[in-house]
C-alpha positions in Angstrom: -1.9 40.1 20.7 -5.5 39.2 19.7 -7.6 36.6 21.3 -11.1 35.2 21.1 -12.9 33.9 24.2 -16.0 31.8 23.6 -18.4 31.1 26.5 -21.1 28.5 26.2 -23.6 26.9 28.5 -22.6 23.5 29.9 -24.5 20.5 28.6 -27.6 19.9 30.7 -28.1 23.6 31.6 -31.4 24.9 30.3 -31.1 27.5 27.5 -34.3 29.6 27.3 -32.8 32.1 24.9 -31.6 29.2 22.6 -35.1 27.8 22.7 -36.6 31.2 21.8 -34.3 31.5 18.8 -35.1 28.0 17.7 -38.8 28.8 17.9 -38.3 32.0 16.0 -36.4 30.3 13.2 -39.2 27.7 12.9 -41.8 30.5 12.7 -39.8 32.1 9.9 -40.0 28.7 8.0 -36.3 28.1 8.2 -36.2 24.4 7.8 -33.7 21.9 9.3 -32.9 23.6 12.5 -33.2 20.9 15.3 -31.6 22.7 18.2 -30.1 26.1 19.1 -27.7 26.8 22.0 -26.6 30.4 22.5 -23.3 31.7 23.8 -21.0 34.7 24.0 -17.9 35.7 22.0 -15.4 38.2 23.2 -12.7 39.5 20.9 -9.9 40.9 23.1 -6.6 42.6 22.4 -4.1 42.0 25.2 -0.6 43.2 25.9 1.4 40.2 27.1 5.0 39.1 27.1 4.2 35.8 25.4 1.3 33.5 24.5 1.5 31.7 27.9 1.2 34.9 29.8 -1.7 36.1 27.6 -3.6 32.8 28.1 -3.1 32.9 31.8 -4.5 36.5 32.0 -7.4 35.6 29.8 -8.2 32.5 31.8 -8.2 34.6 35.0 -10.6 37.1 33.3 -12.9 34.2 32.4 -12.8 32.7 35.9 -13.5 36.1 37.5 -15.8 37.9 35.1 -16.5 36.6 31.6 -17.9 33.2 32.5 -20.1 31.8 35.2 -18.1 28.6 35.6 -20.9 26.9 37.6 -23.0 26.8 34.4 -20.7 27.9 31.6 -17.6 26.6 29.8 -15.1 28.8 28.1 -12.4 28.5 25.4 -9.5 30.8 24.9 -8.0 31.1 21.4 -5.0 33.2 20.6 -5.2 34.6 17.1 
């Protein structure tokens, strides 16, 4: 089974990397970019009995390793 886990910073958390990307885009004269927030995407293949078991395993992986839940949100999508 394939899954995609997306990890993003929570609203209100400063994002210096996003600001740096935003500045770089402006210096390259790429117009219309008002704000950039960076995140992480994990494409994962997992062996699981069913979708519920896969989701539970992936949520555990997020809680324990993939996301810092103090400052980050995560979303699990089964593909």
